[in-house]
C-alpha positions as CSV (number, residue, x, y, z in Angstrom):
1,X,3.9,-5.1,-0.8
2,X,4.2,-1.3,-0.9
3,X,1.9,0.5,-3.3
4,X,1.1,4.0,-4.5
5,X,-1.6,6.4,-3.6
6,X,-2.8,5.7,-6.7
7,X,-3.0,1.9,-5.9
8,X,0.3,1.0,-8.1
9,X,2.7,-1.9,-7.0
10,X,6.2,0.1,-6.0
11,X,7.8,-2.6,-4.2
12,X,7.5,-6.5,-2.3
13,X,9.7,-6.5,1.1
14,X,9.9,-8.4,3.6
15,X,9.7,-7.2,7.8
16,X,11.0,-8.4,10.8
17,X,9.1,-11.1,12.8
18,X,8.5,-8.5,15.5
19,X,7.0,-6.6,12.9
20,X,3.9,-8.8,12.4
21,X,4.2,-10.7,16.2
22,X,4.8,-14.0,14.4
23,X,7.9,-16.4,13.9
24,X,10.5,-16.1,11.0
25,X,9.4,-18.5,8.2
26,X,12.4,-20.5,6.3
27,X,12.9,-19.5,2.8
28,X,11.5,-23.4,1.8
29,X,8.3,-23.2,4.1
30,X,7.9,-19.8,2.5
31,X,8.2,-21.0,-1.3
32,X,5.6,-23.8,-0.4
33,X,3.6,-21.5,0.9
34,X,3.3,-19.5,-2.2
35,X,3.1,-22.2,-4.5
36,X,0.5,-24.3,-3.0
37,X,-1.6,-20.3,-2.1
38,X,-4.8,-19.0,-3.8
39,X,-7.1,-16.6,-3.3
40,X,-10.4,-18.6,-4.5
41,X,-11.3,-19.4,-0.4
42,X,-11.8,-15.6,0.1
43,X,-13.7,-14.3,-2.4
44,X,-17.0,-13.0,-2.0
45,X,-19.5,-10.9,-4.4
46,X,-18.3,-8.1,-2.3
47,X,-14.3,-8.3,-2.7
48,X,-14.1,-10.2,-5.9
49,X,-12.4,-7.3,-8.1
50,X,-10.1,-6.5,-5.1
51,X,-9.1,-10.4,-4.8
52,X,-8.7,-10.4,-8.4
53,X,-6.2,-7.3,-8.1
54,X,-4.1,-8.8,-5.7
55,X,-3.6,-12.0,-7.4
56,X,-2.5,-10.8,-10.5
57,X,0.2,-9.0,-8.6
58,X,0.5,-12.1,-6.3
59,X,1.8,-13.9,-9.5
60,X,3.6,-11.5,-10.8
61,X,5.5,-11.4,-7.6
62,X,5.5,-15.2,-7.4
63,X,6.9,-15.3,-11.1
64,X,9.4,-12.5,-10.9
65,X,10.3,-11.2,-7.3
66,X,10.0,-13.5,-4.7
67,X,13.3,-16.0,-5.5
68,X,15.3,-12.8,-5.0
69,X,13.8,-11.1,-2.3
70,X,13.9,-14.3,-0.2
71,X,17.3,-14.6,-1.0
72,X,18.3,-10.6,-0.1
73,X,16.4,-11.2,3.0
74,X,18.5,-14.4,3.6
75,X,22.0,-12.7,2.9
76,X,20.9,-9.5,5.0
77,X,20.1,-11.7,8.2
78,X,23.2,-13.7,7.7
79,X,25.4,-10.3,7.6
80,X,23.5,-8.9,10.9
81,X,24.3,-12.3,12.5
82,X,28.0,-12.0,11.1
83,X,28.2,-8.6,12.5
84,X,27.2,-10.2,16.1
85,X,24.1,-8.1,16.5
86,X,21.8,-9.0,19.3
87,X,18.8,-10.5,18.9
88,X,18.1,-9.8,15.2
89,X,14.7,-10.8,14.9
90,X,13.3,-8.9,17.7
91,X,15.5,-5.8,17.1
92,X,13.5,-2.8,16.7
93,X,16.1,-1.3,14.6
94,X,15.6,-4.0,11.6
95,X,12.3,-3.2,10.6
96,X,12.4,-4.2,6.8
97,X,14.9,-7.2,6.0
98,X,14.6,-7.0,2.0
99,X,12.8,-4.9,-0.4
100,X,12.9,-5.1,-4.1
101,X,11.5,-2.1,-6.4
102,X,9.2,-3.1,-9.1
103,X,10.4,-2.4,-12.8
């Protein structure tokens, strides 16, 4: 998620696997993880307000943006694959794979 200097959400985005040093997650796996994720396990008295804010933004993203975000990511990956680009998932020319500005 991209946020402004005054902590207003600007956009949701997906990044290539080299950015996080992790593996690319398939859409169905993401949907499962998103559906079952909750913030309750990481709440403490020191971070509860921040986590409530994050949870609200996450829930809005889940309802309004994530399906389109992952569809756009998959479309962009498919186009890169068809263009015969080498090592798409490790190519540093491709950092952000999809981005949706918030309305």
